[in-house]
C-alpha positions in Angstrom: 4.3 33.6 6.1 3.6 34.0 9.8 3.1 31.0 12.0 0.4 30.8 14.7 0.6 27.7 16.8 -2.8 28.2 18.4 -4.5 28.6 15.0 -2.8 25.5 13.6 -3.7 23.4 16.7 -7.3 24.5 16.4 -7.4 23.6 12.7 -5.9 20.2 13.4 -8.4 19.5 16.2 -11.3 20.4 13.9 -9.9 18.1 11.2 -9.6 15.2 13.7 -13.1 15.9 15.0 -14.5 15.9 11.5 -12.8 12.7 10.2 -13.5 9.6 12.2 -10.8 7.6 10.5 -8.2 9.9 12.1 -9.4 8.9 15.5 -8.9 5.2 15.0 -6.8 2.7 16.9 -6.5 -1.0 16.6 -6.9 -3.8 19.2 -5.3 -6.9 17.7 -5.5 -9.2 20.7 -8.4 -8.6 23.0 -11.3 -10.0 20.9 -11.8 -13.0 18.7 -11.0 -10.9 15.7 -9.0 -7.7 15.3 -11.0 -4.6 16.1 -10.6 -1.0 14.9 -11.9 1.5 17.4 -13.0 5.0 16.6 -12.5 7.2 19.6 -14.9 10.1 20.3 -12.1 12.5 21.0 -8.3 12.5 20.6 -5.7 15.1 21.4 -3.7 16.7 18.6 -0.2 15.3 18.5 1.6 18.6 17.5 5.3 19.1 18.2 6.7 22.6 17.6 10.5 22.9 17.2 12.0 26.4 17.1 15.1 26.4 14.9 15.0 30.1 13.8 18.3 30.8 15.5 20.2 28.2 13.4 22.1 29.3 10.3 20.9 27.6 7.0 24.0 25.5 6.7 23.3 24.0 10.1 19.5 23.8 9.9 19.2 21.9 6.6 21.3 18.9 7.7 19.7 18.9 11.2 16.3 18.8 9.5 17.3 15.9 7.2 18.6 14.0 10.3 15.3 14.7 12.2 13.3 13.4 9.2 15.4 10.2 9.0 14.9 9.6 12.8 11.2 10.3 12.4 10.9 7.6 9.7 12.3 5.1 12.1 10.0 5.9 15.0 7.3 3.3 15.7 3.6 3.9 16.0 1.6 2.2 18.7 -1.5 1.2 16.8 -3.4 0.7 20.0 -3.3 4.4 20.7 -5.2 7.0 18.7 -4.4 9.0 16.7 -2.0 7.0 14.6 -0.2 10.1 13.3 2.3 12.7 14.4 2.6 16.3 13.3 5.6 18.5 13.7 6.3 22.1 12.8 9.9 23.3 12.5 10.1 27.1 12.7 12.7 28.4 10.3 14.0 31.8 9.3 12.0 34.7 7.8 8.7 33.4 9.1 9.1 30.1 7.2 8.0 26.8 8.8 8.1 23.2 7.7 5.0 21.0 8.4 5.6 17.3 8.7 2.8 14.7 9.0 3.9 11.2 9.9 1.3 8.6 9.5 1.0 4.8 9.4 -2.2 4.0 7.6 -3.1 6.5 4.9 -2.2 6.4 1.2 -0.7 9.4 -0.7 -4.0 10.7 -2.0 -5.5 10.6 1.5 -2.5 12.4 3.0 -2.6 15.1 0.3 -6.3 15.6 0.9 -5.8 15.8 4.6 -3.0 18.3 4.4 -5.1 20.4 2.0 -8.0 20.4 4.4 -5.8 21.4 7.3 -4.2 24.3 5.4 -7.3 25.6 3.7 -8.7 26.0 7.2 -5.4 27.4 8.6 -5.1 30.1 5.9 -8.8 31.0 6.1 -8.3 31.6 9.9 -5.2 33.7 9.4 -7.0 35.8 6.8 -10.2 36.1 8.9 -12.4 34.5 6.3 -15.0 31.8 7.0 -14.1 28.2 6.4 -16.4 25.3 6.6 -16.1 21.8 5.4 -18.8 19.2 5.9 -18.0 15.9 7.6 -17.8 13.0 5.2 -21.3 11.8 4.2 -20.5 8.2 4.6 -19.4 7.1 8.0 -16.5 4.7 8.8 -19.2 2.3 10.1 -20.7 2.3 6.6 -17.3 1.4 5.1 -16.9 -1.4 7.6 -20.4 -2.7 6.8 -19.6 -2.7 3.1 -16.3 -4.5 3.7 -18.0 -7.2 5.8 -20.7 -7.6 3.0 -17.9 -8.0 0.4 -16.4 -10.8 2.5 -19.5 -12.9 1.9 -19.8 -12.1 -1.8 -18.5 -15.0 -3.9 -18.0 -12.8 -7.0 -15.7 -10.5 -5.0 -13.9 -13.5 -3.5 -13.4 -15.0 -7.0 -12.1 -11.7 -8.3 -9.4 -11.5 -5.6 -8.5 -15.1 -5.8 -7.8 -14.7 -9.5 -5.9 -11.4 -8.9 -3.7 -12.8 -6.1 -3.1 -16.2 -7.8 0.3 -15.2 -9.0 1.5 -14.5 -5.5 2.7 -17.0 -2.8 0.3 -17.1 0.1 1.4 -15.4 3.3 0.4 -15.9 6.9 -0.2 -13.2 9.5 0.1 -15.1 12.8 -1.9 -13.6 15.6 -0.5 -14.1 19.1 -2.6 -15.3 22.0 -3.8 -12.3 24.0 -2.2 -13.5 27.2 1.2 -14.2 25.8 4.2 -11.8 26.3 4.5 -11.8 22.5 1.1 -10.1 22.3 2.4 -7.0 24.0 5.2 -6.7 21.5 2.9 -7.4 18.6 0.0 -5.1 19.6 0.1 -2.4 17.0 3.9 -1.8 16.8 4.5 -0.6 13.3 7.6 1.1 12.0 7.0 4.2 9.9 8.7 3.5 6.6 7.5 0.2 5.3 4.0 -0.8 4.6 3.1 -4.0 2.7 1.0 -3.3 -0.4 -0.7 -6.7 -0.4 -1.6 -8.8 2.7 -3.0 -12.2 2.3 -4.6 -14.4 4.9 
């Protein structure tokens, strides 16, 4: 297929505008408790790499190397959006789309990519595309989470579920310490813990 950078960029921007969770950043040191911020607007982090001139036997290893390097790149969680998007242009109109992200699970990433490309293909074909913004806001989700924190039944459920694990501690640095700058949102892209206990 053909690739149109302007169309993809516009689709990505609409997706970011429609989904508040994609515009999130975290402030882990400035307030008494960690805060997630939802920004009104963010710019699309799209990188386009033109490798159409490379022969297949050169391009494939080069792409694998790029992907390995990308997995090692850190995210600064204090800056939104916490995702990166790259398109590598290949031969015969092919392109590879890569979305690097720090905080979404597989289902969410698959839904996100589907949303982006449903819009993109509709735009290329000149057909209308519309998708409503989510009916529940991220603020609704946070309110439910805070409510759950005060519910004894939910606490008892998780205490029982987590009883087979050793407790862990996430130490929060003082906001004025040099350690705070290193700590603030630096996450490497390849490993995410599945359980976090406090």
